[in-house]
C-alpha positions in Angstrom: -5.8 -28.0 21.9 -5.1 -25.5 19.1 -5.6 -21.8 18.6 -8.6 -20.6 16.6 -8.1 -20.6 12.9 -5.8 -17.9 11.7 -3.9 -17.4 15.0 -1.4 -20.3 14.7 1.5 -19.4 12.4 4.1 -22.0 13.2 4.3 -25.6 14.3 5.5 -26.2 17.9 7.7 -29.2 17.1 10.2 -29.4 14.3 12.2 -32.6 13.9 15.9 -32.0 13.2 17.8 -34.7 11.3 20.6 -34.2 13.7 21.3 -31.9 16.7 22.8 -28.6 15.8 25.8 -27.7 17.8 25.3 -23.9 17.6 21.8 -23.9 19.1 22.0 -22.0 22.4 20.8 -23.7 25.5 20.8 -23.2 29.2 21.4 -26.9 29.8 19.6 -28.5 32.8 20.1 -26.0 35.7 20.3 -27.2 39.2 17.1 -27.3 41.2 16.7 -24.0 43.1 16.5 -25.6 46.6 17.5 -22.6 48.7 15.2 -22.8 51.7 15.0 -19.2 53.0 11.8 -19.8 55.1 11.6 -21.9 58.2 8.6 -24.3 58.5 5.7 -22.7 60.3 4.6 -23.6 63.8 1.2 -25.3 63.2 0.5 -26.6 66.7 -2.9 -24.8 66.7 -4.0 -26.8 63.7 -3.4 -30.3 65.1 -6.6 -30.5 67.3 -8.8 -27.6 66.3 -12.4 -27.0 67.4 -13.7 -28.4 64.1 -12.5 -31.9 65.2 -10.6 -32.3 61.9 -6.8 -31.6 61.8 -6.0 -28.7 59.6 -9.5 -27.2 59.5 -10.2 -23.9 61.3 -13.8 -22.5 61.0 -14.8 -18.9 61.7 -18.6 -18.6 61.7 -20.4 -15.3 62.0 -23.6 -17.0 63.0 -25.4 -15.1 60.3 -26.6 -16.4 57.0 -24.1 -15.7 54.2 -21.6 -17.2 51.8 -19.2 -20.0 52.6 -15.6 -18.8 52.1 -12.7 -21.3 51.9 -9.0 -20.6 51.8 -6.8 -23.7 51.2 -3.1 -24.0 51.8 -0.5 -26.8 51.7 -2.3 -29.0 49.2 1.4 -30.0 48.6 3.2 -30.6 51.9 6.4 -28.8 51.0 4.6 -25.7 49.8 4.4 -24.4 53.4 4.3 -20.7 52.6 0.6 -21.4 52.6 0.9 -22.7 56.1 2.5 -19.5 57.2 -0.2 -17.4 55.4 -3.1 -19.3 57.0 -1.5 -19.2 60.4 -1.2 -15.4 60.1 -4.9 -15.2 59.1 -5.9 -17.6 61.9 -4.2 -15.4 64.5 -6.2 -12.4 63.3 -9.5 -14.1 64.1 -11.0 -13.4 60.7 -14.7 -13.9 61.5 -16.7 -12.6 58.4 -19.5 -10.1 58.8 -21.9 -12.8 57.5 -21.5 -16.4 56.5 -18.6 -18.6 57.4 -14.9 -18.8 56.7 -13.0 -22.1 56.6 -9.2 -22.1 56.6 -7.9 -25.4 55.5 -4.4 -26.9 55.6 -4.8 -29.8 53.2 -1.8 -32.0 53.6 -0.4 -31.8 57.1 0.9 -35.3 57.0 3.1 -34.6 54.0 4.3 -31.4 55.6 5.3 -33.3 58.7 7.8 -35.2 56.5 9.6 -32.0 55.4 13.4 -32.3 55.4 15.4 -29.2 54.4 18.1 -31.5 53.0 15.5 -33.0 50.6 12.8 -30.3 50.4 11.0 -31.8 47.3 10.3 -35.2 48.9 7.4 -34.0 51.0 5.2 -32.8 48.2 2.9 -35.8 49.0 3.0 -39.1 50.7 1.5 -41.6 48.2 0.0 -39.5 45.3 -0.6 -35.8 44.4 -3.5 -34.5 46.4 -4.2 -32.0 43.7 -5.1 -34.6 41.1 -7.9 -36.4 42.9 -10.9 -34.2 42.7 -13.0 -36.0 40.1 -16.0 -38.0 41.4 -14.5 -41.1 39.7 -11.7 -41.0 42.2 -13.5 -39.6 45.2 -16.3 -42.2 45.0 -14.1 -45.1 44.1 -13.1 -48.0 46.3 -9.5 -47.0 46.1 -7.5 -45.8 49.1 -4.3 -43.8 49.6 -3.2 -41.3 52.2 -4.1 -38.4 50.0 -7.3 -39.9 48.7 -8.5 -40.5 52.2 -7.6 -37.0 53.2 -9.5 -35.6 50.2 -12.6 -37.4 51.3 -12.1 -36.1 54.9 -12.1 -32.5 53.8 -14.6 -32.9 51.0 -17.6 -31.6 52.9 -15.9 -28.2 53.2 -15.2 -28.1 49.5 -18.7 -29.1 48.5 -20.2 -26.2 50.5 -17.8 -23.5 49.3 -19.2 -20.5 47.5 -15.8 -18.9 47.0 -12.6 -20.9 47.3 -9.0 -19.6 47.0 -6.3 -22.3 46.7 -2.8 -21.0 47.6 0.3 -22.5 45.9 3.9 -21.7 45.2 6.4 -22.7 42.5 9.7 -24.4 42.2 11.0 -22.3 39.3 10.8 -18.5 39.1 7.5 -17.0 37.8 5.5 -13.9 38.2 2.3 -14.5 40.2 -0.5 -16.1 38.2 -4.1 -17.0 39.0 -5.4 -20.2 37.4 -9.2 -20.8 37.0 -11.5 -23.5 35.6 -13.2 -22.6 32.3 -16.2 -20.9 33.9 -16.9 -17.2 33.6 -17.9 -17.0 37.3 -14.5 -18.2 38.4 -12.5 -16.0 36.0 -14.6 -13.0 37.2 -13.6 -13.9 40.8 -9.9 -14.2 40.0 -9.9 -11.0 37.9 -11.1 -9.1 41.0 -8.2 -10.4 43.1 -5.7 -10.0 40.3 -6.6 -6.4 39.7 -5.5 -5.5 43.2 -1.9 -6.0 42.1 0.2 -3.3 40.4 0.7 -4.4 37.7 -2.3 -6.6 37.6 -1.5 -10.3 37.9 -2.3 -12.7 35.0 -5.5 -14.7 35.1 -5.2 -17.9 33.2 -7.7 -20.5 32.0 -5.8 -23.7 31.1 -6.4 -27.2 29.7 -6.6 -28.9 33.1 -3.9 -31.3 34.2 -3.2 -34.6 32.4 -2.6 -36.3 35.8 -6.1 -35.8 37.1 -8.6 -33.2 38.4 -7.4 -30.4 40.6 -9.3 -28.9 43.5 -10.5 -26.0 41.4 -12.0 -28.5 39.0 -14.2 -30.2 41.6 -17.8 -30.4 40.3 -18.8 -27.7 42.8 -16.9 -25.2 40.6 -17.3 -26.9 37.2 -21.0 -27.5 37.1 -22.7 -25.6 34.2 -25.1 -23.2 35.8 -23.6 -23.7 39.2 -22.6 -21.0 41.7 -19.4 -22.2 43.2 -16.3 -20.1 42.2 -12.7 -21.1 42.6 -9.2 -20.0 41.7 -5.7 -21.1 42.3 -2.9 -18.6 43.1 0.7 -19.4 42.2 2.1 -16.8 44.5 5.9 -17.1 44.1 8.8 -19.4 44.8 8.7 -22.1 47.5 10.4 -21.3 50.8 10.6 -17.5 50.2 9.2 -14.9 52.7 7.9 -12.8 49.8 5.6 -15.6 48.7 4.0 -15.6 52.2 3.5 -11.8 51.9 1.8 -12.3 48.5 -0.5 -15.0 49.9 -1.5 -12.9 52.9 -2.1 -9.8 50.8 -4.3 -11.7 48.3 -6.2 -13.5 51.1 -6.9 -10.2 52.8 -8.2 -8.7 49.5 -10.4 -11.8 49.1 -11.9 -11.4 52.6 -12.4 -7.7 52.1 -14.4 -8.2 48.8 -16.0 -11.5 49.5 -19.5 -10.2 50.2 -19.6 -8.1 47.1 -18.1 -10.8 44.9 -20.6 -13.3 46.1 -23.7 -11.1 46.1 -22.9 -8.8 43.2 -20.3 -10.6 41.2 -17.7 -7.8 41.5 -15.3 -6.3 43.9 -14.4 -2.8 44.8 -13.7 -0.5 41.9 -10.1 -0.9 40.5 -8.3 1.3 38.1 -6.3 -1.5 36.4 -8.1 -4.4 34.8 -6.6 -7.9 35.1 -4.9 -9.4 32.1 -6.5 -12.7 30.9 -4.9 -15.5 28.9 -5.9 -19.0 27.8 -3.6 -21.9 27.5 -3.5 -23.3 23.9 -0.9 -26.1 24.3 0.7 -28.3 26.9 4.3 -29.1 25.9 5.4 -32.5 27.2 9.0 -33.6 27.4 9.2 -36.6 25.0 12.8 -37.3 25.8 15.0 -37.3 28.9 17.0 -34.5 27.3 14.6 -31.5 27.2 16.5 -28.3 27.5 15.3 -24.7 27.3 17.5 -22.3 25.3 17.2 -19.8 28.2 16.2 -20.2 31.8 12.8 -18.6 31.1 10.8 -17.0 33.9 7.1 -17.8 34.1 4.8 -15.4 32.2 7.6 -14.4 29.8 6.1 -13.1 26.5 7.9 -14.2 23.3 7.2 -11.6 20.6 7.5 -13.7 17.4 6.0 -16.9 16.2 8.6 -19.5 15.3 11.0 -18.5 18.1 12.9 -21.6 19.4 12.4 -21.8 23.1 13.7 -25.3 23.8 14.9 -28.5 22.3 13.6 -32.0 23.2 16.0 -34.6 21.9 16.1 -34.1 18.1 13.0 -31.8 18.2 13.1 -28.0 18.3 10.3 -26.5 20.4 9.0 -23.2 18.9 6.3 -20.6 19.7 3.2 -21.2 17.5 2.1 -17.6 17.4 3.2 -14.0 18.1 3.1 -12.8 21.7 3.2 -16.3 23.2 3.2 -16.5 27.0 5.3 -19.2 28.7 3.5 -20.4 31.8 5.6 -21.7 34.7 8.3 -23.4 32.7 9.8 -26.5 34.3 13.5 -26.1 33.6 14.3 -29.8 34.5 11.3 -31.9 33.2 11.5 -35.6 33.2 10.5 -37.6 30.2 6.7 -37.6 30.0 6.4 -34.6 32.3 4.9 -31.2 31.5 7.7 -28.8 30.4 5.7 -25.6 29.8 2.3 -24.4 28.9 1.9 -21.9 26.0 -0.8 -19.3 26.3 -2.2 -16.3 24.4 -3.8 -13.2 25.8 -7.5 -12.8 25.4 -10.1 -10.2 26.3 -12.8 -12.8 26.5 -13.6 -15.1 29.5 -13.6 -18.8 28.4 -16.7 -20.8 29.0 -17.3 -24.4 28.1 
């Protein structure tokens, strides 16, 4: 996907006849595998009153919106487990409607090993790539696909859904939304609670499959379901739990107003919005950024070299280009970075 006419000033890839020896580069840094957060005690989630492991329901008994907060779609992102356990202990019954707290991949979490913390992201396939009807309604089976079908009823009834995630590489917090105005409005309300306001990003989807926020409940034209994903901070860091809890509490505080009026409490600082224009894939096994970029870094000038991929230089295609969650050690064929531009307009499609 390209920028609108007149906004792209420079090609992203430039083929070099040979590698230049003087091009700076950060190499391929070691994975940041410092585990500074113990796994949470999730005993209360094993056999809950809902009858489905990982699902806690708080029902006001009064008619109102269905609120859903999801954590641990990836088993090793257990900051979300800590956050939802903190919420569960607070007995967060809404004034009206119903709240569902959902730990999505307990089985993968149970495989967590601090000596190999990346190996428990999932068991057989990524649970956050399975939410298109062609997968959910297929005859296929996997541990994650079966789990997606088990928790699907709670997703299909959600009016407002917040999906909590964390990142392997450093990044400022960012909200990701499907290309629907109703969801970007929802995320902007939550993002504006931060100081400075967090970034709200509409992206190009994921090449590996549909994410939870792209389920038809949230993608339907003219529908009412709203969803956003929060990348709250680094895996295995206490500060990430704090961010998740704070945003979840803001969500619950403003849920009624968001649902019924489409807005939250008044805020003095509007959220910053951006749209992804390009997904940069690693075409070789030797993709190296020139600096260890932090997510949401803004590169001022078009044509700035940000990485090299084998014999290709990777450049920013326009001024004020945002680097979204750079993967500093991408494998060949893997997403290395998303490029985004700020926008004042919500993206609808």
